[in-house]
C-alpha positions in Angstrom: 54.4 -19.5 -25.4 51.1 -19.3 -27.3 48.2 -20.9 -25.6 47.7 -24.4 -27.1 44.0 -23.9 -28.0 45.0 -20.8 -29.9 47.7 -22.7 -31.7 45.1 -25.2 -32.8 42.6 -22.6 -34.0 45.3 -20.6 -35.8 46.5 -23.7 -37.7 42.9 -24.7 -38.5 42.3 -21.2 -40.0 45.6 -21.4 -41.9 44.6 -24.7 -43.5 41.0 -23.7 -44.1 42.0 -20.4 -45.8 44.2 -22.6 -48.1 41.1 -24.6 -49.1 42.1 -27.7 -47.2 39.7 -30.1 -45.4 40.5 -30.4 -41.7 39.6 -32.7 -38.8 39.0 -30.9 -35.5 39.0 -33.1 -32.4 37.8 -32.1 -29.0 37.9 -34.1 -25.7 34.4 -34.3 -24.3 34.9 -36.3 -21.2 37.5 -38.3 -19.4 37.4 -41.3 -17.0 40.1 -42.6 -14.8 43.6 -41.3 -15.3 43.2 -39.7 -18.7 45.9 -37.1 -19.1 44.0 -34.3 -20.8 40.9 -32.3 -19.6 37.6 -31.9 -21.4 37.9 -29.2 -24.0 41.4 -30.1 -25.1 41.7 -29.9 -28.9 43.7 -31.3 -31.8 43.5 -30.4 -35.5 44.9 -32.3 -38.5 44.8 -31.6 -42.3 44.5 -35.3 -43.0 48.1 -35.7 -43.8 51.1 -36.0 -41.5 50.6 -32.7 -39.8 48.6 -32.0 -36.6 48.6 -29.4 -33.9 47.3 -29.9 -30.3 46.9 -32.8 -28.0 44.2 -35.1 -26.7 46.3 -37.4 -24.5 49.9 -38.2 -23.8 50.4 -39.3 -27.4 48.7 -42.7 -27.7 45.3 -41.4 -28.7 46.8 -39.0 -31.2 48.8 -41.8 -32.8 45.7 -44.0 -33.1 43.5 -41.1 -34.4 46.1 -40.2 -37.1 46.6 -43.8 -38.1 42.8 -44.3 -38.5 42.6 -41.0 -40.4 45.2 -42.3 -42.8 43.1 -45.4 -43.4 40.2 -43.3 -44.5 38.2 -43.1 -41.2 36.1 -40.2 -39.9 34.2 -39.3 -43.1 31.2 -37.9 -41.2 30.9 -34.2 -40.4 30.7 -34.9 -36.7 30.9 -38.1 -34.6 31.8 -39.1 -31.1 34.6 -41.7 -30.6 35.6 -43.5 -27.4 39.3 -44.4 -26.7 40.5 -46.7 -23.9 37.3 -48.4 -22.8 38.3 -51.8 -24.1 35.5 -52.0 -26.5 37.7 -51.3 -29.5 39.2 -54.2 -31.5 42.7 -52.9 -31.5 44.9 -53.0 -28.4 46.4 -49.7 -29.4 43.2 -48.0 -28.3 43.9 -49.0 -24.7 45.4 -46.1 -22.9 48.5 -47.0 -20.8 47.2 -44.8 -18.0 44.1 -46.9 -17.8 41.8 -44.0 -18.6 39.0 -43.4 -21.1 38.6 -40.5 -23.5 35.4 -39.5 -25.3 36.3 -37.3 -28.3 34.3 -35.3 -30.8 35.8 -35.7 -34.3 34.6 -33.1 -36.9 35.4 -33.3 -40.6 35.1 -29.8 -42.0 35.5 -28.6 -45.6 36.7 -25.1 -46.3 33.9 -22.6 -46.9 32.9 -19.1 -45.8 30.7 -20.3 -42.9 33.4 -22.5 -41.4 36.0 -19.8 -41.7 33.7 -17.3 -39.9 33.1 -19.9 -37.2 36.9 -20.5 -36.7 37.4 -16.7 -36.6 34.7 -16.4 -33.9 36.5 -19.0 -31.8 39.9 -17.2 -32.2 38.3 -13.9 -31.1 36.9 -15.6 -28.0 40.3 -17.1 -27.1 41.9 -13.7 -27.5 39.1 -11.6 -26.0 37.3 -11.5 -22.7 34.0 -13.1 -23.6 33.4 -16.8 -23.4 31.3 -18.4 -26.1 29.7 -21.8 -26.6 30.0 -24.0 -29.7 26.9 -26.1 -30.5 27.3 -29.1 -32.9 24.5 -31.4 -34.0 25.8 -34.9 -34.4 23.2 -36.1 -36.9 23.5 -33.2 -39.4 27.0 -31.9 -38.5 25.6 -28.4 -38.3 27.4 -25.9 -36.1 26.9 -22.5 -34.5 28.5 -20.3 -31.8 26.7 -18.1 -29.3 27.6 -16.0 -26.2 27.4 -18.1 -23.0 29.9 -18.4 -20.2 28.1 -21.2 -18.3 29.0 -24.2 -20.5 32.2 -26.2 -20.2 31.4 -29.4 -22.1 28.0 -30.9 -22.5 26.7 -33.9 -24.5 23.0 -34.4 -24.6 20.4 -35.6 -27.1 22.7 -35.8 -30.1 23.9 -32.2 -29.5 27.4 -31.3 -28.2 28.1 -28.0 -26.6 31.7 -26.8 -25.9 32.7 -23.7 -24.0 35.5 -21.6 -25.6 37.1 -18.7 -23.8 40.3 -16.8 -23.1 43.5 -18.5 -22.2 44.4 -18.6 -18.5 46.0 -15.2 -17.9 48.6 -14.7 -15.2 48.9 -11.0 -14.3 52.1 -10.3 -12.3 51.5 -7.3 -10.2 55.1 -6.1 -9.9 58.4 -7.8 -10.6 60.5 -9.9 -8.2 62.5 -13.1 -8.3 59.3 -15.0 -7.3 57.3 -13.2 -10.1 60.0 -14.1 -12.6 59.9 -17.8 -11.6 56.1 -17.7 -11.8 56.3 -16.4 -15.3 58.5 -19.2 -16.4 56.2 -21.9 -14.9 53.1 -20.2 -16.4 54.6 -20.0 -19.9 55.4 -23.7 -19.7 51.8 -24.3 -18.8 50.7 -22.4 -21.9 49.3 -19.3 -20.0 49.2 -15.8 -21.3 51.6 -13.9 -18.9 51.5 -10.1 -18.4 53.8 -8.2 -16.0 53.1 -4.6 -14.8 55.8 -2.6 -12.9 56.6 1.1 -13.3 59.5 1.1 -10.9 62.8 2.4 -12.3 64.8 -0.2 -10.5 62.9 -2.8 -12.5 63.2 -1.1 -15.9 66.1 -3.4 -17.0 64.0 -6.6 -16.4 62.8 -8.2 -19.6 61.0 -11.6 -19.5 60.9 -13.7 -22.6 57.4 -14.4 -23.8 55.8 -12.0 -21.3 53.9 -8.9 -22.1 55.7 -6.1 -20.2 53.8 -3.0 -19.2 55.7 -0.2 -17.3 52.6 1.0 -15.5 51.1 0.4 -12.0 49.3 -2.9 -12.0 46.2 -1.2 -10.5 46.0 1.1 -13.6 46.3 -1.8 -16.0 43.5 -3.7 -14.1 41.3 -0.6 -14.0 41.5 -0.3 -17.8 40.1 -3.8 -18.2 43.1 -6.0 -17.8 41.2 -8.8 -16.0 38.7 -11.3 -17.2 37.2 -14.4 -15.7 40.2 -16.5 -16.6 42.7 -14.1 -15.0 44.9 -14.8 -11.9 46.3 -11.7 -10.3 49.4 -12.4 -8.1 51.1 -9.7 -6.1 54.7 -10.8 -5.2 56.7 -7.7 -4.4 56.2 -6.9 -0.7 55.7 -3.3 -1.8 52.3 -2.0 -0.6 52.3 0.7 -3.3 52.3 -2.2 -5.9 50.6 -5.0 -4.0 47.8 -3.3 -2.1 46.7 -1.1 -4.9 46.5 -4.1 -7.2 44.4 -6.0 -4.7 42.1 -3.1 -4.2 41.5 -2.8 -7.9 41.4 -6.5 -8.7 38.8 -7.5 -6.0 36.0 -5.8 -8.1 36.9 -7.7 -11.3 36.0 -11.1 -12.5 39.5 -12.5 -11.8 39.1 -16.0 -10.5 42.3 -15.8 -8.3 43.7 -12.8 -6.5 46.6 -13.3 -4.1 49.5 -11.6 -2.3 52.8 -13.0 -1.0 53.6 -12.7 2.7 53.7 -14.5 6.0 50.6 -15.0 8.2 51.5 -11.9 10.2 52.2 -9.8 7.1 48.9 -11.0 5.5 46.9 -10.1 8.7 48.4 -6.6 8.6 47.7 -6.2 4.9 44.1 -7.4 5.5 43.7 -4.7 8.2 45.1 -2.0 5.9 42.7 -3.0 3.1 39.8 -2.8 5.5 40.8 0.5 7.1 42.2 2.4 4.1 40.7 0.6 1.1 37.2 0.0 2.7 37.1 -3.6 1.7 34.3 -5.7 3.2 34.8 -9.1 4.9 33.4 -10.8 1.8 36.0 -9.0 -0.4 38.8 -9.9 2.0 37.8 -13.5 1.7 38.3 -13.4 -2.1 42.0 -12.7 -1.5 44.5 -15.5 -1.1 46.7 -14.3 1.7 49.2 -15.9 2.2 49.3 -16.8 -1.4 49.9 -20.4 -2.7 49.8 -23.9 -1.3 51.7 -24.6 2.0 54.6 -26.6 0.6 57.1 -25.4 3.0 58.6 -23.3 0.2 61.7 -21.2 0.8 63.5 -20.3 -2.5 61.8 -18.1 -5.2 61.4 -21.1 -7.4 59.7 -23.1 -4.6 57.4 -20.3 -3.7 56.5 -19.8 -7.4 55.7 -23.5 -7.6 53.4 -23.2 -4.6 51.7 -20.1 -6.2 51.1 -21.7 -9.6 49.9 -24.9 -8.0 47.3 -23.0 -6.1 46.3 -21.0 -9.1 45.7 -24.2 -11.0 43.9 -25.7 -8.0 41.3 -22.9 -8.0 41.1 -22.8 -11.8 40.2 -26.5 -11.9 37.7 -26.1 -9.0 39.6 -28.3 -6.5 39.1 -27.6 -2.8 42.2 -27.5 -0.6 41.0 -30.3 1.6 40.6 -32.5 -1.5 44.4 -32.4 -2.2 
């Protein structure tokens, strides 16, 4: 599955290249039980077509209906949905939440096309960028910065754009295959590395397959700041080498499957043979995943992906 943000930008580029005016919407903030996170995007060509999502469907419906009535003529404006201030009851979100959305109306020109291409490159690459939009003039620019998520201040909106969440499967196994299926449903980019002959027959739909050691793939730049490395084989030649290589990258999550006893033995091996420091050991999630009492491969995969998302969203374990 292609990452949803990339689908939005690709469709925006397609319409802009065809000379169409487009409306690009970005969630700036949420309150209460709003279903989408800040940064979520939707694009429309002003007709019946749209790609992306801002909520569970109610906000999209209201936005497109308003667009059909000739609304959103400014180059950039901020719209609130669900706070009860609107005149139409349709703007009340069933979940009780509130969404603050940036709506941009952009005509096709060389500068806008170059801007969209820069966003596409950021989503596909390893470098986060930040969009800056001036609400009064509608002017826009993009610059390299990895610190911004979403920020609205003094009539200027800044939005971080970066690579899709990447799941790197260090070796294949039934648990890894189940993780791949969940990750694809979530819209992640999924990469699997395994050189073992006994796994040569395994082909996972929608997954980039590399028949090399995961450690080699990682050493050649396979990780960026939105990468989760999960070692799920119980094979030290696969798992341990991947952990040793990944611990010096920007990967936000690095974990290996195993019991508490197995994890303790692995940590000792990594100290003694790999020379890892205590700080590096603390970077590793061992045992991997949330403690859900999982037994089957699918249950373990659910626990792994839930923990990956927990860390990606910045949630502490004791907050769950």
